[in-house]
C-alpha positions in Angstrom: 25.4 31.8 19.7 24.3 34.7 21.6 25.4 36.8 24.6 23.1 38.1 27.3 24.0 40.7 29.7 21.6 40.4 33.0 22.8 43.3 34.3 22.0 45.5 31.4 19.0 47.7 31.5 17.7 46.3 28.1 15.1 43.7 29.0 16.4 40.0 28.2 13.6 39.5 25.9 15.0 42.1 23.6 18.4 41.3 24.0 17.2 37.6 22.9 15.6 39.0 19.8 18.4 41.5 18.9 20.7 38.8 19.0 19.2 36.4 16.7 18.1 39.2 14.3 22.0 40.0 14.0 22.8 36.5 13.4 20.1 35.7 10.7 20.7 39.4 9.2 24.6 38.6 8.5 24.0 35.1 7.3 25.2 33.4 10.4 22.1 31.7 10.8 20.8 30.8 7.3 17.3 30.3 6.3 15.8 27.0 7.6 18.1 26.4 10.2 16.6 25.3 13.4 16.9 27.5 16.5 17.9 25.7 19.9 14.6 24.5 21.7 13.0 26.8 24.3 14.1 24.6 27.4 17.4 24.4 25.6 18.3 28.0 25.4 16.8 29.1 28.6 19.0 26.5 30.5 22.3 27.6 28.5 21.6 31.3 29.4 20.1 30.6 32.8 16.9 32.5 31.9 13.2 31.8 32.4 11.9 29.7 29.9 9.0 32.4 29.5 11.4 35.1 28.7 12.5 32.9 25.6 9.0 31.9 24.9 8.2 35.9 24.6 11.6 36.7 22.4 10.5 33.5 20.1 7.1 34.7 20.0 8.4 38.5 18.6 10.9 36.9 16.4 8.1 35.1 14.7 5.8 38.3 14.4 8.6 40.0 13.1 9.1 37.6 10.5 12.5 36.4 11.3 11.5 33.0 12.4 8.7 30.2 11.6 7.2 28.0 14.1 6.4 24.5 12.9 4.1 22.2 14.9 6.0 19.4 16.7 9.3 20.5 15.3 10.3 23.7 16.8 11.4 27.0 15.5 13.4 27.7 12.1 14.8 30.9 10.4 12.3 32.2 7.8 13.4 32.4 4.3 13.8 36.1 3.0 13.0 37.3 6.4 14.9 40.6 5.5 12.7 42.4 3.2 10.1 42.1 6.0 12.1 43.5 8.3 13.2 46.5 5.8 9.6 47.3 5.5 8.7 47.2 8.8 5.5 44.9 8.2 4.5 42.1 10.3 3.6 38.8 8.5 0.4 37.8 9.0 1.0 34.2 8.1 -2.0 32.2 8.7 -3.3 33.3 11.9 -6.6 34.4 10.5 -7.0 37.5 12.8 -10.1 39.0 13.1 -13.7 38.8 14.7 -15.5 37.3 11.6 -13.2 34.4 11.9 -13.8 34.3 15.6 -17.4 34.6 15.1 -17.9 32.3 12.8 -15.8 29.4 14.4 -17.0 29.9 17.8 -21.0 29.5 16.6 -20.4 26.5 13.9 -18.0 24.7 16.3 -20.2 25.0 19.4 -21.3 21.3 18.8 -17.9 20.1 19.2 -17.7 17.5 22.0 -15.4 19.9 24.5 -15.7 23.8 24.4 -13.1 25.3 26.8 -12.6 27.9 24.5 -16.3 29.3 24.3 -17.7 32.6 25.8 -21.1 31.4 27.6 -22.2 29.3 30.3 -23.3 25.8 30.2 -27.1 25.6 30.0 -27.7 24.2 33.4 -25.6 26.8 34.9 -28.0 29.5 33.9 -31.5 31.0 35.4 -33.4 28.6 33.0 -36.0 27.9 35.6 -36.2 31.4 36.4 -37.0 32.3 32.8 -39.5 29.3 32.5 -41.4 30.6 35.4 -41.5 34.4 33.8 -42.7 33.1 30.6 -45.6 31.4 32.1 -46.3 34.4 34.2 -46.2 36.5 31.1 -48.5 34.4 29.2 -50.9 34.2 31.9 -51.0 38.0 32.2 -52.1 38.4 28.4 -49.1 40.3 27.4 -49.4 42.3 24.4 -47.5 40.4 21.8 -48.0 43.3 18.8 -46.3 46.6 18.3 -42.8 47.6 19.5 -41.4 48.5 22.9 -40.3 51.6 24.3 -37.3 53.6 22.7 -35.6 53.6 26.0 -36.7 49.8 26.8 -39.2 48.5 29.6 -39.6 51.1 32.3 -39.8 48.2 35.0 -36.5 47.0 34.1 -35.0 50.2 33.7 -36.1 50.8 37.3 -34.6 47.7 38.6 -31.3 48.2 36.9 -31.1 51.5 38.3 -32.0 50.5 41.8 -29.3 47.5 41.6 -26.9 50.3 40.3 -27.3 52.6 43.1 -26.7 49.7 45.7 -23.1 49.6 44.0 -22.8 53.2 44.4 -23.8 54.5 41.1 -26.2 57.1 42.0 -28.6 56.9 38.7 -32.4 57.0 37.8 -34.4 55.2 35.4 -33.5 58.2 32.9 -29.8 57.4 32.9 -30.7 53.8 31.6 -31.0 52.7 28.0 -32.1 48.8 27.3 -30.3 47.2 24.5 -30.0 43.7 22.7 -27.1 42.6 24.9 -23.9 44.3 25.6 -22.7 44.0 22.0 -25.6 46.6 20.7 -24.5 48.8 23.7 -20.9 48.9 22.6 -21.9 49.6 19.2 -24.1 52.3 20.1 -21.5 54.1 22.2 -18.7 53.4 19.6 -20.9 55.1 16.8 -21.4 57.9 19.0 -18.0 58.5 20.4 -15.6 57.5 17.6 -14.8 59.0 14.2 -12.7 57.7 11.4 -9.3 58.4 12.0 -9.6 58.6 15.9 -7.3 56.9 18.2 -8.9 54.7 20.9 -7.6 52.8 23.6 -8.4 49.4 24.4 -7.3 46.3 27.0 -4.5 44.1 25.6 -5.6 41.5 25.2 -8.8 42.4 24.9 -12.5 41.8 23.3 -12.3 40.5 19.7 -15.5 41.8 18.9 -15.0 45.3 20.1 -12.0 45.5 18.3 -13.5 44.5 14.9 -16.4 46.9 15.4 -13.7 49.7 16.1 -11.7 49.1 13.2 -15.3 48.8 10.8 -15.6 52.4 12.3 -12.1 53.3 11.1 -10.6 54.0 14.4 -6.9 53.2 15.0 -6.6 50.9 17.8 -4.0 51.1 20.8 -3.7 48.5 23.2 -3.3 49.1 27.2 -1.4 46.1 28.5 -3.3 43.9 31.3 -1.3 43.2 34.3 -2.2 40.5 36.7 -2.9 43.2 39.4 -5.2 45.5 36.6 -3.3 47.9 34.3 0.5 49.2 33.6 -0.2 52.6 34.6 3.1 54.0 33.4 2.3 52.4 29.9 -1.2 54.1 29.9 -0.1 57.7 30.7 2.7 57.3 28.0 0.1 56.3 25.5 -2.3 58.9 26.8 0.6 61.6 26.1 1.9 59.8 22.7 -1.5 59.5 21.0 -4.0 61.7 22.4 -6.9 59.1 22.1 -10.7 60.4 22.5 -11.9 57.1 24.2 -10.8 54.0 26.5 -12.9 51.2 26.1 -12.0 48.6 29.0 -13.3 46.2 31.4 -11.7 46.7 34.8 -13.5 44.0 36.8 -13.0 40.1 36.0 -11.9 41.2 32.6 -12.0 38.8 29.6 -9.4 37.1 28.4 -7.2 37.6 31.6 -9.9 37.7 34.2 -7.7 40.0 35.8 -9.3 42.8 38.5 -8.1 46.1 38.6 -7.8 47.7 42.8 -9.2 50.6 43.6 -6.2 53.1 43.8 -5.7 52.1 40.0 -9.4 53.2 39.1 -8.9 56.3 41.1 -5.3 56.9 38.9 -7.0 55.9 35.7 -9.7 58.4 36.3 -7.2 61.3 37.2 -5.4 60.3 34.1 -8.7 60.4 32.1 -9.6 63.7 33.5 -6.1 65.1 32.6 -6.0 64.2 29.0 -9.8 64.8 28.6 -10.5 60.9 27.5 -13.8 59.2 27.8 -14.1 55.8 29.5 -16.3 53.4 28.4 -16.4 50.7 31.2 -17.8 46.9 30.2 -18.7 45.6 33.3 -20.7 42.5 32.0 -19.2 40.2 34.7 -20.4 42.1 37.6 -22.7 39.9 38.8 -20.2 36.8 38.7 -18.2 38.7 41.4 -18.7 37.8 45.0 -16.8 40.9 46.4 -18.4 44.2 46.5 -16.1 46.2 44.5 -16.1 50.0 43.5 -16.4 50.7 39.8 -15.4 53.4 37.4 -18.9 54.8 37.4 -19.4 54.4 40.8 -16.4 56.9 41.5 -17.0 59.3 38.6 -20.9 59.3 38.6 -20.8 59.3 34.9 -18.9 62.7 34.4 -16.8 60.5 32.0 -17.5 57.3 32.3 -20.2 55.3 30.3 -21.3 52.0 32.0 -22.4 48.9 30.1 -24.0 45.7 31.6 -25.8 42.5 30.6 -27.8 39.5 31.8 -26.1 37.4 29.0 -23.9 35.5 31.5 -26.1 34.9 34.3 -29.9 34.8 32.9 -29.4 33.4 29.5 -27.6 34.3 26.2 -30.8 33.9 24.3 -32.6 36.6 26.4 -30.8 39.8 24.6 -31.0 42.1 27.2 -28.0 44.7 28.1 -27.8 48.1 29.3 -25.9 51.3 28.9 -25.9 54.0 31.7 -24.6 57.3 31.0 -25.4 61.1 31.5 -29.0 62.0 30.4 -27.8 64.1 27.2 -25.6 61.5 26.0 -28.2 58.8 26.5 -30.7 60.3 24.6 -28.6 60.6 21.8 -27.8 56.8 22.0 -31.4 56.1 22.2 -31.8 57.8 18.7 -29.0 55.8 17.2 -30.7 52.9 18.5 -34.0 53.9 17.0 -32.3 54.6 13.5 -30.5 51.2 13.6 -32.9 48.8 14.6 -36.0 50.6 16.5 -36.9 49.4 19.7 -35.5 46.4 21.6 -37.8 43.4 22.3 -40.4 44.8 24.8 -41.0 40.7 25.4 -37.5 39.6 26.1 -37.3 42.8 28.5 -40.3 41.6 30.2 -39.0 38.1 30.6 -35.6 39.1 32.2 -37.6 41.5 34.5 -39.9 38.6 35.6 -36.6 36.2 36.4 -35.0 39.1 38.3 -37.9 39.6 40.3 -39.5 36.2 41.1 -37.8 35.8 44.3 -35.0 32.9 43.3 -32.6 35.5 41.8 -30.2 36.1 44.5 -30.1 32.5 45.5 -29.2 31.8 42.1 -26.5 34.0 41.7 -25.0 32.9 45.2 -25.0 29.3 43.6 -23.4 30.3 40.4 -20.6 32.1 41.9 -19.8 29.1 44.2 -19.8 27.0 41.1 -17.3 29.1 39.4 -15.3 29.3 42.3 -14.7 26.0 42.8 -14.1 25.3 38.9 -11.2 27.8 39.0 -9.9 25.9 42.0 -10.0 22.6 39.9 -9.2 23.9 36.8 -6.5 25.9 37.8 -4.8 22.9 39.6 -4.8 20.7 36.4 -3.3 23.5 34.4 -0.7 23.9 36.6 0.0 20.2 37.5 0.8 20.4 33.3 3.2 23.2 33.7 0.8 25.9 32.9 1.3 29.7 34.1 -1.9 31.3 35.2 -1.8 35.1 34.3 -4.2 36.0 37.3 -6.3 33.6 39.9 -9.1 35.5 41.5 -11.1 32.6 42.0 -14.3 34.4 40.2 -15.6 35.0 36.6 -15.6 32.9 33.9 -11.8 32.6 32.5 -8.4 31.4 33.2 -5.5 32.9 30.8 -2.6 30.7 30.9 0.3 29.4 28.8 2.6 26.9 28.8 6.3 26.9 27.6 6.3 24.1 25.2 2.9 25.0 23.5 4.2 28.3 22.0 1.5 28.4 19.0 -1.9 28.8 20.7 -3.4 28.9 17.3 -2.0 25.8 15.5 -2.6 24.1 18.7 -6.5 25.2 18.5 -6.8 23.9 14.9 -5.6 20.4 16.0 -7.7 20.5 18.9 -10.8 20.9 16.6 -9.5 17.4 15.0 -10.2 16.0 18.5 -13.6 17.4 18.9 -12.2 20.2 21.2 -13.0 24.2 21.0 -9.8 26.1 22.3 -9.8 29.8 22.4 -6.3 31.1 21.2 -4.7 34.0 22.3 -3.8 35.7 19.1 -7.4 36.5 18.9 -7.8 38.8 21.8 -4.6 41.0 20.5 -4.7 44.3 18.8 -2.2 43.3 16.1 -1.6 39.8 15.1 1.2 37.7 16.3 1.9 34.1 17.5 1.5 33.6 21.1 0.7 30.5 23.3 -1.6 32.2 25.5 -4.9 30.5 25.8 -8.1 31.2 27.4 -10.2 28.8 29.4 -13.9 29.0 30.4 -13.6 27.2 33.5 -17.2 26.2 33.5 -16.4 24.0 30.6 -13.0 22.9 31.4 -13.4 20.2 34.2 -13.0 17.2 31.8 -10.2 14.4 31.7 -10.1 14.3 27.8 -8.8 18.1 27.8 -5.8 17.4 29.9 -5.2 14.2 28.0 -5.1 16.4 24.9 -2.9 19.1 26.4 -0.4 16.4 27.9 -0.1 14.6 24.8 0.7 18.1 22.9 3.2 19.0 25.6 4.7 15.5 25.2 5.2 15.7 21.6 6.7 19.1 21.8 9.2 18.1 24.4 9.8 15.0 22.5 10.9 16.9 19.1 12.6 19.7 21.0 15.4 17.1 22.1 15.7 15.3 18.6 
C-alpha cells in the first residue's frame, strides 16, 4: 500500500502521512475505505506503533482521515478541499478553554476525577487553614475596607524570604500578591502582550493561558516539550523565525507533561532570551511539590529578563485564592496599577489566612507529607498505566501529573466523552495543544487516579479497540 525507506532522512511519520495522502489524492483509496489498523501497519512495516499513531493523528488533523470510535480510521469524504485551502478541520474537538473550564467544574462531582487539576481535600492543608481562621477571629481582624495595593505586607516579606532560600534575591518590594496564579498570568500578559504580537508557549501547555493570550490578540507558537525539558534546537529556530516578544513557560513539573528542565537547558534558554530580546514568564506554581532543590530561571537571571509566578492553591487550598508575581520593581509597580484598575485590591482576609497557615508551625511537615504521598501515587499510577500498555512521557516521581498515551486509544477527546457516561472525568490531550488536532495523549492527576474502576474502564476501551482492529 505504501513504501517506507528507513534509511531516508525524511522521518517515518512524514513518510506514512505523505504516502497515504498520495493514495487518497489519486483516488487509490476512495472515501470511506478503512485504513490498516495501527498494529497491522506497524507490524507490516517494522515500525513502532507510536510512529503510526502520530502519523494517523496528523492525517486526521489535516482532514484526510476520520477516526471512528471502536472502528478504526477511514478515508474522509471531500478531503481534497481541506488540503487545498491548508485549513485544519476542527471537527467536534471543541478546543478552547471555555469548554475546559465549564466541563472541569460542571463535572467535578463525577465519581472519579483523574483529569482534574486540583488536590483531594484531605491532601490539602485544611487544618492549618482552620487554625489560621480561628487565630484571625481571636485577633479581631478588621473585616471592612480594602487590602493594600501590593497585598498583605507580612505575607510579601515571607514570600521574599522563601524565594531567597531558592536563590532569588528579592525584597518585599518585588512581590505583588494576586488572586491566584491565574490573575498573575493575566496581569503579566496584559502588560507585556499587544494585539498581533507573536508569543511562545509550552506545547503542550496550559489551556487557560492560551485562551487568555488569544483573547488579547496574540499569535501563539508552541515550543515542544521533551521528556528532558525543551527541544532547544526548535526553540532557537522559532525565535529566529517568529521574533516573539514573550515566552510563557513552566520549567519545573510542567503541566501537563510533568517534565523538568535540567540546569544546562535553563542556562541556554536564558542565553537565547538575551540574544533575541525575549521576556521569560516563568510559571513556577508547583515549586512546593518538588522535593529536589532546583534552580529556577529567576534564580539564574535575578529578574533581569524573567518574571516569576507562584501560588498556594495546590498546597494550602484552591479556595484560598492567593498567588504572587515577582518582577523588577518598575515592572511590578505597573502590574500593581493594572491590578487596581481591573479589581482594586486582592483580599486582605485570604492573604492573612495564607500567612497564618504558613507560619503556624506545621507547614513544612505538611509539605513533606504531601510530597511523599505524591511520590507513592506516581509509583502506583505509573505501574498500573504501563501494565495496560501506556507510554509515559516523563517520570520524575513528583508533582501532580502523568502524561500518557496508549497505541490503541488514539482519540482522547472521544475517550473522555465516553468516560463521562461512566462518571469519570478525564483530561483529553487536545485541550493542551496550541492548535486543535486529534491526539491520544491524556493527563492523569495521580492523586485522583488510584482507583480500580478507572483501570477497568481503560482496559475495556483497549479491549474494544483491539477487537475492532482485527475485524
